[in-house]
N, C-alpha and C positions, 0 to 999 in steps of 0.2 A: 820306728825309725831303723832299728837294727835289722828287722826283717826286710825292709826295703833295700837297705845297703847289701844284705846277703843275696837277695834276688838279683840286684844289679850286677854283682860280681859273678854270680852263677850264669846269668844271661850272657855276659861278656865272654866268659870262658867257653860256653857252648858255641857262641858265634865264631870265635876265633878257631876253635878246634875243628868245626865243620868247614870253615872257609879255607884253612891252611893245611889240612891233612886229607889228601885225596883218597877216596875209597874206590876199590875196583867196582866198575859198573858193567853189567852184562847187557849188551844191546842185541836184539834179535832183528836181523835185516829181513826184507821182503822175500828174499830167496830162501829164508829159513836158516841161514847161517848165523851162529852166535859169535859175537865179538866182545871180548873183555877189554876194558880200557881203564887206565889209572889217571886220566886227565882230570884236573880239578875244574874243568869248565862244565862238567855234566853233574847234575844232582838228581837224586830220586825225588819223587813227590813228597815222601815223608821228611827228607832232609830240607827241602824247600819250605815246607810248613814249619819245621823246627827253626829255620833261619828267620822266617817272618815273625814267628811268635817271640823269639829271643830279641829281635830288633825292636819289636813293639814294646816289650818289657823294658828294654834299655832306655828307649825314648820316654816312656811314661814315668818310670821311676826317677829318671834324671830330672824331668819337669817337677815331679812331686818334691824331690829333695831341694831343688832350686827355689821353689815357691814357699816351702816350709822352713827354709834355713833361717829366715828372720824370726819365726816363732821359736825355733830352737835356741838361737843366740839370745833372744830376749828373755827366754826362760832361764838360761844360764846366768845372764846378767842379773835378773831379779833374784835368783837364788843366791848369787854372790853378795848382792846388796843386802838381802835379808840376813845372811851370815855376818856381814860386816856390821850391820845395824845391831845385831845381837851382841857382837863383840864389843862395840862401842858402848852399848847400854851396860854391859857387865863392867867395863872399865870405869864408867862414870859412877856406878854404884859403889865402887871402891873409893872413888875420889871425893864424893860428896861429904862423907863424915869427917874428912880432914880439913874442910873449908871452915872459915870463920862465919859468924852469923849472917852478915850482910852478903857475903860471897855465896853462901849456901842458898839464901833466898833468891838471889839473882840467877844463879846457875840452875836451880830447880825450876824457876819460871821459864827460863830458856828451854830446858828439856821438855817441859810440858807444852811448849808451843812449837814443837818439831825442830828445835835447834836454831830458829831464826826469829828475830824480833827487833823492832826499832827501839832505840834507847828511850825515846819519850814515852812509848807504850810500856816499856819496862818500869819506868818511874810510876806510871798510873797503876799498873798491875800489882807491883810490890808494895807501894805506899812509902817507899824510901824517898828521901829528899834528893834533889838533883846532885848535890855535893856528895852525899853518901853513895849514890848510884855511880858517879864518876870514879870515886875512889875504889869501889868494889870492882868495877870493870877494869880499872888499871891493874889491880891485884890479880884478877883472873887472867888478864892478858899477859902479865909477867909470868904467871904459872903455866902459860902456853895452853890454856883451856878454851879460850875464845879468840875471835878475830873481829876487829871493828873496821867497818868501811864507811866512808863518808856517804851520806844519803840525804842530799838537800841540806836542810838546816839541822839535821840530827844525824845519828850514826845507825847503821844497820849492824846489829850484833849477832854473830854466828858462833855456834859451838864448833870448835876445831875438830876435824875428823882425824 
């Protein structure tokens, strides 16, 4: 990626230098007379080839960067998500020992299920009664560790990020 950006910048510089700085050109007329000109309208064959190559590089690198920008941003987002996930895992490792028995069971079950679970599934998975589950969820919610959302006849319980 860095190489393609450097090539793009180099090609742009070459293109603009060649287009906007006229070089003296020596033209030999049929009479044998040599004429030197500084008009930017005339370019030698090597300069024309250099302009064509740099224009091609500019176009192809721009297309490459344009079509790969999604991959780059997705990679950055995934990297940030992974870092945030590690940070939240570290934070929760510190929180779990401070929780009471039922809260710890519920919170651990939520962590093991990627942070989201229906309340009725939590009851089945943890073996707690519905009343004990409700009380544990209320306490976790007060401690700002989870969020409950209505989901049909039950609640969707999520670990708060």
